[in-house]
PQR file of N, CA, C, O and H, with PARSE charges and radii, in Angstrom:
ATOM      1  N   MET A   1     -30.768  15.710  -7.154 -0.4000 1.5000
ATOM      2  CA  MET A   1     -30.399  15.374  -5.793 -0.0000 2.0000
ATOM      3  C   MET A   1     -29.914  13.918  -5.748  0.5500 1.7000
ATOM      4  O   MET A   1     -30.562  13.015  -6.277 -0.5500 1.4000
ATOM      5  N   ILE A   2     -28.770  13.718  -5.109 -0.4000 1.5000
ATOM      6  CA  ILE A   2     -28.199  12.377  -5.003 -0.0000 2.0000
ATOM      7  C   ILE A   2     -28.667  11.757  -3.692  0.5500 1.7000
ATOM      8  O   ILE A   2     -28.547  12.345  -2.618 -0.5500 1.4000
ATOM      9  H   ILE A   2     -28.243  14.451  -4.679  0.4000 1.0000
ATOM     10  N   LYS A   3     -29.195  10.565  -3.821 -0.4000 1.5000
ATOM     11  CA  LYS A   3     -29.647   9.859  -2.623 -0.0000 2.0000
ATOM     12  C   LYS A   3     -28.605   8.806  -2.254  0.5500 1.7000
ATOM     13  O   LYS A   3     -28.094   8.089  -3.114 -0.5500 1.4000
ATOM     14  H   LYS A   3     -29.293  10.087  -4.694  0.4000 1.0000
ATOM     15  N   THR A   4     -28.312   8.730  -1.001 -0.4000 1.5000
ATOM     16  CA  THR A   4     -27.414   7.692  -0.511 -0.0000 2.0000
ATOM     17  C   THR A   4     -28.139   6.915   0.570  0.5500 1.7000
ATOM     18  O   THR A   4     -28.967   7.450   1.307 -0.5500 1.4000
ATOM     19  H   THR A   4     -28.728   9.313  -0.303  0.4000 1.0000
ATOM     20  N   SER A   5     -27.813   5.680   0.640 -0.4000 1.5000
ATOM     21  CA  SER A   5     -28.427   4.864   1.682 -0.0000 2.0000
ATOM     22  C   SER A   5     -27.551   4.868   2.921  0.5500 1.7000
ATOM     23  O   SER A   5     -26.356   5.156   2.845 -0.5500 1.4000
ATOM     24  H   SER A   5     -27.140   5.246   0.042  0.4000 1.0000
ATOM     25  N   GLY A   6     -28.132   4.557   4.033 -0.4000 1.5000
ATOM     26  CA  GLY A   6     -27.382   4.486   5.276 -0.0000 2.0000
ATOM     27  C   GLY A   6     -26.296   3.426   5.232  0.5500 1.7000
ATOM     28  O   GLY A   6     -25.260   3.564   5.882 -0.5500 1.4000
ATOM     29  H   GLY A   6     -29.102   4.323   4.095  0.4000 1.0000
ATOM     30  N   SER A   7     -26.530   2.376   4.474 -0.4000 1.5000
ATOM     31  CA  SER A   7     -25.534   1.304   4.418 -0.0000 2.0000
ATOM     32  C   SER A   7     -24.263   1.755   3.701  0.5500 1.7000
ATOM     33  O   SER A   7     -23.177   1.283   4.034 -0.5500 1.4000
ATOM     34  H   SER A   7     -27.371   2.263   3.946  0.4000 1.0000
ATOM     35  N   SER A   8     -24.373   2.658   2.724 -0.4000 1.5000
ATOM     36  CA  SER A   8     -23.164   3.102   2.036 -0.0000 2.0000
ATOM     37  C   SER A   8     -22.309   3.963   2.955  0.5500 1.7000
ATOM     38  O   SER A   8     -21.082   3.929   2.868 -0.5500 1.4000
ATOM     39  H   SER A   8     -25.256   3.042   2.453  0.4000 1.0000
ATOM     40  N   ILE A   9     -22.942   4.731   3.833 -0.4000 1.5000
ATOM     41  CA  ILE A   9     -22.183   5.529   4.792 -0.0000 2.0000
ATOM     42  C   ILE A   9     -21.490   4.611   5.795  0.5500 1.7000
ATOM     43  O   ILE A   9     -20.332   4.835   6.149 -0.5500 1.4000
ATOM     44  H   ILE A   9     -23.939   4.758   3.903  0.4000 1.0000
ATOM     45  N   ASN A  10     -22.183   3.598   6.243 -0.4000 1.5000
ATOM     46  CA  ASN A  10     -21.572   2.651   7.184 -0.0000 2.0000
ATOM     47  C   ASN A  10     -20.420   1.891   6.542  0.5500 1.7000
ATOM     48  O   ASN A  10     -19.454   1.545   7.222 -0.5500 1.4000
ATOM     49  H   ASN A  10     -23.123   3.416   5.955  0.4000 1.0000
ATOM     50  N   ALA A  11     -20.507   1.628   5.248 -0.4000 1.5000
ATOM     51  CA  ALA A  11     -19.441   0.899   4.568 -0.0000 2.0000
ATOM     52  C   ALA A  11     -18.161   1.724   4.512  0.5500 1.7000
ATOM     53  O   ALA A  11     -17.073   1.156   4.418 -0.5500 1.4000
ATOM     54  H   ALA A  11     -21.292   1.908   4.696  0.4000 1.0000
ATOM     55  N   MET A  12     -18.263   3.057   4.568 -0.4000 1.5000
ATOM     56  CA  MET A  12     -17.084   3.909   4.533 -0.0000 2.0000
ATOM     57  C   MET A  12     -16.178   3.650   5.732  0.5500 1.7000
ATOM     58  O   MET A  12     -14.967   3.859   5.656 -0.5500 1.4000
ATOM     59  H   MET A  12     -19.147   3.519   4.644  0.4000 1.0000
ATOM     60  N   LYS A  13     -16.757   3.202   6.827 -0.4000 1.5000
ATOM     61  CA  LYS A  13     -15.981   2.877   8.028 -0.0000 2.0000
ATOM     62  C   LYS A  13     -14.904   1.839   7.707  0.5500 1.7000
ATOM     63  O   LYS A  13     -13.820   1.855   8.291 -0.5500 1.4000
ATOM     64  H   LYS A  13     -17.741   3.032   6.889  0.4000 1.0000
ATOM     65  N   PHE A  14     -15.211   0.945   6.783 -0.4000 1.5000
ATOM     66  CA  PHE A  14     -14.267  -0.106   6.415 -0.0000 2.0000
ATOM     67  C   PHE A  14     -13.513   0.216   5.135  0.5500 1.7000
ATOM     68  O   PHE A  14     -12.357  -0.180   4.983 -0.5500 1.4000
ATOM     69  H   PHE A  14     -16.091   0.932   6.308  0.4000 1.0000
ATOM     70  N   ALA A  15     -14.147   0.925   4.217 -0.4000 1.5000
ATOM     71  CA  ALA A  15     -13.537   1.191   2.912 -0.0000 2.0000
ATOM     72  C   ALA A  15     -12.437   2.243   2.990  0.5500 1.7000
ATOM     73  O   ALA A  15     -11.392   2.082   2.360 -0.5500 1.4000
ATOM     74  H   ALA A  15     -15.085   1.247   4.340  0.4000 1.0000
ATOM     75  N   VAL A  16     -12.649   3.310   3.745 -0.4000 1.5000
ATOM     76  CA  VAL A  16     -11.672   4.401   3.786 -0.0000 2.0000
ATOM     77  C   VAL A  16     -10.326   3.946   4.347  0.5500 1.7000
ATOM     78  O   VAL A  16      -9.306   4.243   3.726 -0.5500 1.4000
ATOM     79  H   VAL A  16     -13.499   3.440   4.257  0.4000 1.0000
ATOM     80  N   PRO A  17     -10.259   3.252   5.468 -0.5600 1.5000
ATOM     81  CA  PRO A  17      -8.942   2.792   5.953  0.2800 2.0000
ATOM     82  C   PRO A  17      -8.238   1.868   4.956  0.5500 1.7000
ATOM     83  O   PRO A  17      -7.017   1.933   4.809 -0.5500 1.4000
ATOM     84  N   ARG A  18      -8.996   1.012   4.274 -0.4000 1.5000
ATOM     85  CA  ARG A  18      -8.383   0.128   3.271 -0.0000 2.0000
ATOM     86  C   ARG A  18      -7.830   0.928   2.103  0.5500 1.7000
ATOM     87  O   ARG A  18      -6.752   0.622   1.595 -0.5500 1.4000
ATOM     88  H   ARG A  18      -9.987   0.959   4.393  0.4000 1.0000
ATOM     89  N   LEU A  19      -8.560   1.949   1.677 -0.4000 1.5000
ATOM     90  CA  LEU A  19      -8.110   2.800   0.583 -0.0000 2.0000
ATOM     91  C   LEU A  19      -6.850   3.571   0.969  0.5500 1.7000
ATOM     92  O   LEU A  19      -5.895   3.634   0.195 -0.5500 1.4000
ATOM     93  H   LEU A  19      -9.436   2.198   2.091  0.4000 1.0000
ATOM     94  N   VAL A  20      -6.848   4.154   2.158 -0.4000 1.5000
ATOM     95  CA  VAL A  20      -5.679   4.897   2.635 -0.0000 2.0000
ATOM     96  C   VAL A  20      -4.468   3.978   2.741  0.5500 1.7000
ATOM     97  O   VAL A  20      -3.367   4.351   2.337 -0.5500 1.4000
ATOM     98  H   VAL A  20      -7.623   4.103   2.787  0.4000 1.0000
ATOM     99  N   HIS A  21      -4.664   2.794   3.277 -0.4000 1.5000
ATOM    100  CA  HIS A  21      -3.565   1.825   3.394 -0.0000 2.0000
ATOM    101  C   HIS A  21      -3.005   1.474   2.016  0.5500 1.7000
ATOM    102  O   HIS A  21      -1.788   1.435   1.836 -0.5500 1.4000
ATOM    103  H   HIS A  21      -5.559   2.491   3.606  0.4000 1.0000
ATOM    104  N   ALA A  22      -3.870   1.222   1.059 -0.4000 1.5000
ATOM    105  CA  ALA A  22      -3.419   0.847  -0.283 -0.0000 2.0000
ATOM    106  C   ALA A  22      -2.644   1.984  -0.945  0.5500 1.7000
ATOM    107  O   ALA A  22      -1.615   1.744  -1.578 -0.5500 1.4000
ATOM    108  H   ALA A  22      -4.859   1.253   1.206  0.4000 1.0000
ATOM    109  N   ILE A  23      -3.125   3.209  -0.806 -0.4000 1.5000
ATOM    110  CA  ILE A  23      -2.444   4.351  -1.425 -0.0000 2.0000
ATOM    111  C   ILE A  23      -1.077   4.573  -0.796  0.5500 1.7000
ATOM    112  O   ILE A  23      -0.090   4.746  -1.510 -0.5500 1.4000
ATOM    113  H   ILE A  23      -3.961   3.403  -0.291  0.4000 1.0000
ATOM    114  N   THR A  24      -1.007   4.572   0.537 -0.4000 1.5000
ATOM    115  CA  THR A  24       0.284   4.809   1.196 -0.0000 2.0000
ATOM    116  C   THR A  24       1.257   3.672   0.914  0.5500 1.7000
ATOM    117  O   THR A  24       2.452   3.912   0.739 -0.5500 1.4000
ATOM    118  H   THR A  24      -1.810   4.432   1.117  0.4000 1.0000
ATOM    119  N   ARG A  25       0.767   2.449   0.867 -0.4000 1.5000
ATOM    120  CA  ARG A  25       1.626   1.310   0.524 -0.0000 2.0000
ATOM    121  C   ARG A  25       2.208   1.482  -0.875  0.5500 1.7000
ATOM    122  O   ARG A  25       3.406   1.287  -1.083 -0.5500 1.4000
ATOM    123  H   ARG A  25      -0.204   2.254   1.009  0.4000 1.0000
ATOM    124  N   ASP A  26       1.357   1.848  -1.834 -0.4000 1.5000
ATOM    125  CA  ASP A  26       1.829   2.021  -3.204 -0.0000 2.0000
ATOM    126  C   ASP A  26       2.838   3.159  -3.322  0.5500 1.7000
ATOM    127  O   ASP A  26       3.828   3.038  -4.044 -0.5500 1.4000
ATOM    128  H   ASP A  26       0.384   2.006  -1.665  0.4000 1.0000
ATOM    129  N   LEU A  27       2.595   4.259  -2.620 -0.4000 1.5000
ATOM    130  CA  LEU A  27       3.536   5.377  -2.650 -0.0000 2.0000
ATOM    131  C   LEU A  27       4.887   4.963  -2.065  0.5500 1.7000
ATOM    132  O   LEU A  27       5.936   5.312  -2.606 -0.5500 1.4000
ATOM    133  H   LEU A  27       1.790   4.357  -2.034  0.4000 1.0000
ATOM    134  N   PHE A  28       4.854   4.224  -0.968 -0.4000 1.5000
ATOM    135  CA  PHE A  28       6.098   3.745  -0.355 -0.0000 2.0000
ATOM    136  C   PHE A  28       6.832   2.793  -1.300  0.5500 1.7000
ATOM    137  O   PHE A  28       8.044   2.907  -1.484 -0.5500 1.4000
ATOM    138  H   PHE A  28       4.002   3.941  -0.528  0.4000 1.0000
ATOM    139  N   LEU A  29       6.103   1.865  -1.891 -0.4000 1.5000
ATOM    140  CA  LEU A  29       6.738   0.877  -2.758 -0.0000 2.0000
ATOM    141  C   LEU A  29       7.318   1.502  -4.019  0.5500 1.7000
ATOM    142  O   LEU A  29       8.304   0.994  -4.554 -0.5500 1.4000
ATOM    143  H   LEU A  29       5.119   1.772  -1.741  0.4000 1.0000
ATOM    144  N   GLU A  30       6.730   2.596  -4.508 -0.4000 1.5000
ATOM    145  CA  GLU A  30       7.279   3.278  -5.675 -0.0000 2.0000
ATOM    146  C   GLU A  30       8.678   3.815  -5.390  0.5500 1.7000
ATOM    147  O   GLU A  30       9.522   3.861  -6.285 -0.5500 1.4000
ATOM    148  H   GLU A  30       5.929   3.008  -4.074  0.4000 1.0000
ATOM    149  N   ASP A  31       8.924   4.219  -4.151 -0.4000 1.5000
ATOM    150  CA  ASP A  31      10.214   4.807  -3.774 -0.0000 2.0000
ATOM    151  C   ASP A  31      11.009   3.913  -2.832  0.5500 1.7000
ATOM    152  O   ASP A  31      11.835   4.410  -2.067 -0.5500 1.4000
ATOM    153  H   ASP A  31       8.238   4.182  -3.424  0.4000 1.0000
ATOM    154  N   ILE A  32      10.780   2.623  -2.872 -0.4000 1.5000
ATOM    155  CA  ILE A  32      11.411   1.718  -1.911 -0.0000 2.0000
ATOM    156  C   ILE A  32      12.933   1.767  -2.000  0.5500 1.7000
ATOM    157  O   ILE A  32      13.612   1.696  -0.976 -0.5500 1.4000
ATOM    158  H   ILE A  32      10.109   2.219  -3.494  0.4000 1.0000
ATOM    159  N   ASP A  33      13.476   1.886  -3.208 -0.4000 1.5000
ATOM    160  CA  ASP A  33      14.941   1.939  -3.343 -0.0000 2.0000
ATOM    161  C   ASP A  33      15.500   3.182  -2.658  0.5500 1.7000
ATOM    162  O   ASP A  33      16.526   3.113  -1.981 -0.5500 1.4000
ATOM    163  H   ASP A  33      12.924   1.943  -4.040  0.4000 1.0000
ATOM    164  N   HIS A  34      14.832   4.308  -2.831 -0.4000 1.5000
ATOM    165  CA  HIS A  34      15.267   5.549  -2.174 -0.0000 2.0000
ATOM    166  C   HIS A  34      15.191   5.406  -0.654  0.5500 1.7000
ATOM    167  O   HIS A  34      16.127   5.782   0.050 -0.5500 1.4000
ATOM    168  H   HIS A  34      13.999   4.364  -3.382  0.4000 1.0000
ATOM    169  N   HIS A  35      14.082   4.867  -0.147 -0.4000 1.5000
ATOM    170  CA  HIS A  35      13.924   4.711   1.301 -0.0000 2.0000
ATOM    171  C   HIS A  35      14.978   3.771   1.875  0.5500 1.7000
ATOM    172  O   HIS A  35      15.525   4.033   2.946 -0.5500 1.4000
ATOM    173  H   HIS A  35      13.320   4.563  -0.720  0.4000 1.0000
ATOM    174  N   PHE A  36      15.265   2.685   1.174 -0.4000 1.5000
ATOM    175  CA  PHE A  36      16.263   1.728   1.650 -0.0000 2.0000
ATOM    176  C   PHE A  36      17.653   2.354   1.667  0.5500 1.7000
ATOM    177  O   PHE A  36      18.386   2.211   2.646 -0.5500 1.4000
ATOM    178  H   PHE A  36      14.821   2.472   0.304  0.4000 1.0000
ATOM    179  N   GLU A  37      18.024   3.052   0.584 -0.4000 1.5000
ATOM    180  CA  GLU A  37      19.334   3.704   0.527 -0.0000 2.0000
ATOM    181  C   GLU A  37      19.470   4.767   1.610  0.5500 1.7000
ATOM    182  O   GLU A  37      20.528   4.905   2.224 -0.5500 1.4000
ATOM    183  H   GLU A  37      17.429   3.169  -0.212  0.4000 1.0000
ATOM    184  N   SER A  38      18.404   5.512   1.840 -0.4000 1.5000
ATOM    185  CA  SER A  38      18.423   6.548   2.878 -0.0000 2.0000
ATOM    186  C   SER A  38      18.637   5.920   4.253  0.5500 1.7000
ATOM    187  O   SER A  38      19.407   6.431   5.067 -0.5500 1.4000
ATOM    188  H   SER A  38      17.545   5.400   1.342  0.4000 1.0000
ATOM    189  N   MET A  39      17.958   4.822   4.499 -0.4000 1.5000
ATOM    190  CA  MET A  39      18.089   4.133   5.783 -0.0000 2.0000
ATOM    191  C   MET A  39      19.501   3.556   5.948  0.5500 1.7000
ATOM    192  O   MET A  39      20.089   3.652   7.025 -0.5500 1.4000
ATOM    193  H   MET A  39      17.333   4.406   3.838  0.4000 1.0000
ATOM    194  N   MET A  40      20.035   2.965   4.894 -0.4000 1.5000
ATOM    195  CA  MET A  40      21.353   2.338   4.984 -0.0000 2.0000
ATOM    196  C   MET A  40      22.481   3.359   5.054  0.5500 1.7000
ATOM    197  O   MET A  40      23.553   3.044   5.571 -0.5500 1.4000
ATOM    198  H   MET A  40      19.557   2.887   4.019  0.4000 1.0000
ATOM    199  N   SER A  41      22.274   4.573   4.549 -0.4000 1.5000
ATOM    200  CA  SER A  41      23.338   5.572   4.566 -0.0000 2.0000
ATOM    201  C   SER A  41      23.394   6.340   5.884  0.5500 1.7000
ATOM    202  O   SER A  41      24.311   7.137   6.088 -0.5500 1.4000
ATOM    203  H   SER A  41      21.404   4.829   4.128  0.4000 1.0000
ATOM    204  N   TYR A  42      22.457   6.123   6.760 -0.4000 1.5000
ATOM    205  CA  TYR A  42      22.440   6.813   8.049 -0.0000 2.0000
ATOM    206  C   TYR A  42      23.468   6.149   8.957  0.5500 1.7000
ATOM    207  O   TYR A  42      23.290   5.003   9.368 -0.5500 1.4000
ATOM    208  H   TYR A  42      21.713   5.476   6.594  0.4000 1.0000
ATOM    209  N   LYS A  43      24.526   6.858   9.266 -0.4000 1.5000
ATOM    210  CA  LYS A  43      25.661   6.250   9.969 -0.0000 2.0000
ATOM    211  C   LYS A  43      25.817   6.664  11.430  0.5500 1.7000
ATOM    212  O   LYS A  43      26.634   6.078  12.140 -0.5500 1.4000
ATOM    213  H   LYS A  43      24.671   7.790   8.933  0.4000 1.0000
ATOM    214  N   LEU A  44      25.056   7.658  11.900 -0.4000 1.5000
ATOM    215  CA  LEU A  44      25.250   8.120  13.273 -0.0000 2.0000
ATOM    216  C   LEU A  44      24.632   7.140  14.272  0.5500 1.7000
ATOM    217  O   LEU A  44      23.451   6.813  14.166 -0.5500 1.4000
ATOM    218  H   LEU A  44      24.392   8.134  11.323  0.4000 1.0000
ATOM    219  N   PRO A  45      25.415   6.676  15.231 -0.5600 1.5000
ATOM    220  CA  PRO A  45      24.862   5.761  16.242  0.2800 2.0000
ATOM    221  C   PRO A  45      23.953   6.513  17.219  0.5500 1.7000
ATOM    222  O   PRO A  45      24.120   7.712  17.446 -0.5500 1.4000
ATOM    223  N   GLU A  46      23.010   5.802  17.780 -0.4000 1.5000
ATOM    224  CA  GLU A  46      22.108   6.393  18.768 -0.0000 2.0000
ATOM    225  C   GLU A  46      22.678   6.298  20.178  0.5500 1.7000
ATOM    226  O   GLU A  46      22.337   7.103  21.044 -0.5500 1.4000
ATOM    227  H   GLU A  46      22.874   4.829  17.596  0.4000 1.0000
ATOM    228  N   LEU A  47      23.540   5.321  20.407 -0.4000 1.5000
ATOM    229  CA  LEU A  47      24.139   5.103  21.725 -0.0000 2.0000
ATOM    230  C   LEU A  47      25.646   4.959  21.564  0.5500 1.7000
ATOM    231  O   LEU A  47      26.131   4.577  20.498 -0.5500 1.4000
ATOM    232  H   LEU A  47      23.817   4.667  19.703  0.4000 1.0000
ATOM    233  N   SER A  48      26.378   5.264  22.617 -0.4000 1.5000
ATOM    234  CA  SER A  48      27.826   5.023  22.600 -0.0000 2.0000
ATOM    235  C   SER A  48      28.211   4.273  23.869  0.5500 1.7000
ATOM    236  O   SER A  48      27.546   4.376  24.900 -0.5500 1.4000
ATOM    237  H   SER A  48      25.985   5.574  23.482  0.4000 1.0000
ATOM    238  N   LEU A  49      29.283   3.529  23.769 -0.4000 1.5000
ATOM    239  CA  LEU A  49      29.791   2.801  24.925 -0.0000 2.0000
ATOM    240  C   LEU A  49      30.602   3.751  25.801  0.5500 1.7000
ATOM    241  O   LEU A  49      31.125   4.750  25.306 -0.5500 1.4000
ATOM    242  H   LEU A  49      29.823   3.446  22.932  0.4000 1.0000
ATOM    243  N   PRO A  50      30.714   3.455  27.094 -0.5600 1.5000
ATOM    244  CA  PRO A  50      31.535   4.305  27.961  0.2800 2.0000
ATOM    245  C   PRO A  50      32.956   4.408  27.414  0.5500 1.7000
ATOM    246  O   PRO A  50      33.554   3.401  27.037 -0.5500 1.4000
ATOM    247  N   GLY A  51      33.489   5.613  27.373 -0.4000 1.5000
ATOM    248  CA  GLY A  51      34.840   5.833  26.879 -0.0000 2.0000
ATOM    249  C   GLY A  51      34.913   6.139  25.394  0.5500 1.7000
ATOM    250  O   GLY A  51      35.958   6.578  24.913 -0.5500 1.4000
ATOM    251  H   GLY A  51      33.003   6.431  27.679  0.4000 1.0000
ATOM    252  N   GLU A  52      33.836   5.923  24.656 -0.4000 1.5000
ATOM    253  CA  GLU A  52      33.827   6.230  23.235 -0.0000 2.0000
ATOM    254  C   GLU A  52      33.554   7.712  23.028  0.5500 1.7000
ATOM    255  O   GLU A  52      32.697   8.301  23.687 -0.5500 1.4000
ATOM    256  H   GLU A  52      32.987   5.567  25.047  0.4000 1.0000
ATOM    257  N   GLU A  53      34.284   8.289  22.119 -0.4000 1.5000
ATOM    258  CA  GLU A  53      34.027   9.675  21.756 -0.0000 2.0000
ATOM    259  C   GLU A  53      33.576   9.689  20.305  0.5500 1.7000
ATOM    260  O   GLU A  53      34.396   9.646  19.388 -0.5500 1.4000
ATOM    261  H   GLU A  53      34.980   7.810  21.584  0.4000 1.0000
ATOM    262  N   THR A  54      32.280   9.747  20.109 -0.4000 1.5000
ATOM    263  CA  THR A  54      31.719   9.723  18.766 -0.0000 2.0000
ATOM    264  C   THR A  54      30.508  10.636  18.702  0.5500 1.7000
ATOM    265  O   THR A  54      29.854  10.876  19.716 -0.5500 1.4000
ATOM    266  H   THR A  54      31.614   9.782  20.854  0.4000 1.0000
ATOM    267  N   GLU A  55      30.211  11.141  17.530 -0.4000 1.5000
ATOM    268  CA  GLU A  55      29.029  11.974  17.352 -0.0000 2.0000
ATOM    269  C   GLU A  55      27.794  11.076  17.375  0.5500 1.7000
ATOM    270  O   GLU A  55      27.737  10.060  16.683 -0.5500 1.4000
ATOM    271  H   GLU A  55      30.743  10.946  16.706  0.4000 1.0000
ATOM    272  N   LEU A  56      26.826  11.463  18.167 -0.4000 1.5000
ATOM    273  CA  LEU A  56      25.597  10.683  18.274 -0.0000 2.0000
ATOM    274  C   LEU A  56      24.497  11.323  17.442  0.5500 1.7000
ATOM    275  O   LEU A  56      24.545  12.511  17.122 -0.5500 1.4000
ATOM    276  H   LEU A  56      26.873  12.289  18.729  0.4000 1.0000
ATOM    277  N   ALA A  57      23.515  10.515  17.104 -0.4000 1.5000
ATOM    278  CA  ALA A  57      22.348  11.022  16.386 -0.0000 2.0000
ATOM    279  C   ALA A  57      21.640  12.046  17.256  0.5500 1.7000
ATOM    280  O   ALA A  57      21.606  11.899  18.478 -0.5500 1.4000
ATOM    281  H   ALA A  57      23.476   9.550  17.364  0.4000 1.0000
ATOM    282  N   PRO A  58      21.075  13.083  16.647 -0.5600 1.5000
ATOM    283  CA  PRO A  58      20.388  14.108  17.442  0.2800 2.0000
ATOM    284  C   PRO A  58      19.147  13.556  18.125  0.5500 1.7000
ATOM    285  O   PRO A  58      18.538  12.593  17.657 -0.5500 1.4000
ATOM    286  N   ALA A  59      18.784  14.175  19.232 -0.4000 1.5000
ATOM    287  CA  ALA A  59      17.620  13.727  19.994 -0.0000 2.0000
ATOM    288  C   ALA A  59      16.315  14.281  19.426  0.5500 1.7000
ATOM    289  O   ALA A  59      15.235  13.917  19.890 -0.5500 1.4000
ATOM    290  H   ALA A  59      19.278  14.957  19.612  0.4000 1.0000
ATOM    291  N   THR A  60      16.408  15.154  18.432 -0.4000 1.5000
ATOM    292  CA  THR A  60      15.205  15.693  17.809 -0.0000 2.0000
ATOM    293  C   THR A  60      15.098  15.167  16.390  0.5500 1.7000
ATOM    294  O   THR A  60      16.092  14.765  15.785 -0.5500 1.4000
ATOM    295  H   THR A  60      17.286  15.449  18.055  0.4000 1.0000
ATOM    296  N   ALA A  61      13.902  15.175  15.877 -0.4000 1.5000
ATOM    297  CA  ALA A  61      13.662  14.734  14.510 -0.0000 2.0000
ATOM    298  C   ALA A  61      13.369  15.945  13.641  0.5500 1.7000
ATOM    299  O   ALA A  61      12.840  16.947  14.121 -0.5500 1.4000
ATOM    300  H   ALA A  61      13.095  15.501  16.368  0.4000 1.0000
ATOM    301  N   GLU A  62      13.711  15.855  12.370 -0.4000 1.5000
ATOM    302  CA  GLU A  62      13.387  16.922  11.433 -0.0000 2.0000
ATOM    303  C   GLU A  62      12.308  16.435  10.493  0.5500 1.7000
ATOM    304  O   GLU A  62      12.362  15.313   9.988 -0.5500 1.4000
ATOM    305  H   GLU A  62      14.141  15.041  11.979  0.4000 1.0000
ATOM    306  N   PHE A  63      11.332  17.286  10.266 -0.4000 1.5000
ATOM    307  CA  PHE A  63      10.278  16.966   9.313 -0.0000 2.0000
ATOM    308  C   PHE A  63      10.026  18.205   8.478  0.5500 1.7000
ATOM    309  O   PHE A  63       9.630  19.243   9.008 -0.5500 1.4000
ATOM    310  H   PHE A  63      11.288  18.197  10.676  0.4000 1.0000
ATOM    311  N   ASP A  64      10.246  18.108   7.209 -0.4000 1.5000
ATOM    312  CA  ASP A  64      10.006  19.203   6.279 -0.0000 2.0000
ATOM    313  C   ASP A  64      10.788  20.438   6.668  0.5500 1.7000
ATOM    314  O   ASP A  64      10.293  21.560   6.562 -0.5500 1.4000
ATOM    315  H   ASP A  64      10.568  17.265   6.779  0.4000 1.0000
ATOM    316  N   GLY A  65      12.033  20.222   7.128 -0.4000 1.5000
ATOM    317  CA  GLY A  65      12.893  21.334   7.484 -0.0000 2.0000
ATOM    318  C   GLY A  65      12.625  21.938   8.852  0.5500 1.7000
ATOM    319  O   GLY A  65      13.303  22.885   9.252 -0.5500 1.4000
ATOM    320  H   GLY A  65      12.435  19.310   7.214  0.4000 1.0000
ATOM    321  N   LYS A  66      11.657  21.412   9.569 -0.4000 1.5000
ATOM    322  CA  LYS A  66      11.322  21.919  10.895 -0.0000 2.0000
ATOM    323  C   LYS A  66      11.719  20.887  11.941  0.5500 1.7000
ATOM    324  O   LYS A  66      11.487  19.693  11.753 -0.5500 1.4000
ATOM    325  H   LYS A  66      11.106  20.643   9.245  0.4000 1.0000
ATOM    326  N   LYS A  67      12.301  21.328  13.014 -0.4000 1.5000
ATOM    327  CA  LYS A  67      12.687  20.410  14.086 -0.0000 2.0000
ATOM    328  C   LYS A  67      11.476  20.085  14.948  0.5500 1.7000
ATOM    329  O   LYS A  67      10.719  20.976  15.334 -0.5500 1.4000
ATOM    330  H   LYS A  67      12.489  22.298  13.167  0.4000 1.0000
ATOM    331  N   LEU A  68      11.305  18.841  15.238 -0.4000 1.5000
ATOM    332  CA  LEU A  68      10.233  18.372  16.113 -0.0000 2.0000
ATOM    333  C   LEU A  68      10.865  17.820  17.371  0.5500 1.7000
ATOM    334  O   LEU A  68      11.746  16.964  17.298 -0.5500 1.4000
ATOM    335  H   LEU A  68      11.920  18.118  14.925  0.4000 1.0000
ATOM    336  N   GLU A  69      10.438  18.285  18.500 -0.4000 1.5000
ATOM    337  CA  GLU A  69      10.968  17.775  19.768 -0.0000 2.0000
ATOM    338  C   GLU A  69      10.401  16.383  20.008  0.5500 1.7000
ATOM    339  O   GLU A  69       9.217  16.134  19.784 -0.5500 1.4000
ATOM    340  H   GLU A  69       9.722  18.980  18.560  0.4000 1.0000
ATOM    341  N   THR A  70      11.263  15.481  20.467 -0.4000 1.5000
ATOM    342  CA  THR A  70      10.793  14.118  20.765 -0.0000 2.0000
ATOM    343  C   THR A  70      10.808  13.873  22.237  0.5500 1.7000
ATOM    344  O   THR A  70      10.447  12.784  22.685 -0.5500 1.4000
ATOM    345  H   THR A  70      12.225  15.683  20.650  0.4000 1.0000
TER
END
């Protein structure tokens, strides 16, 4: 039987968010070049000036091939 103290459970309140932050940061940084290129290649404007006829970015977002209403 494994015994844990109450203090170790309380420490998880601070340790888990730090761990999650570190993992997600590292995953993002591993692919930073891909993320930057993807961001820079997005050419559709979100707004247009009166009189402009241009294709605008869609009002919905796609995540994993599924459309999410915004």
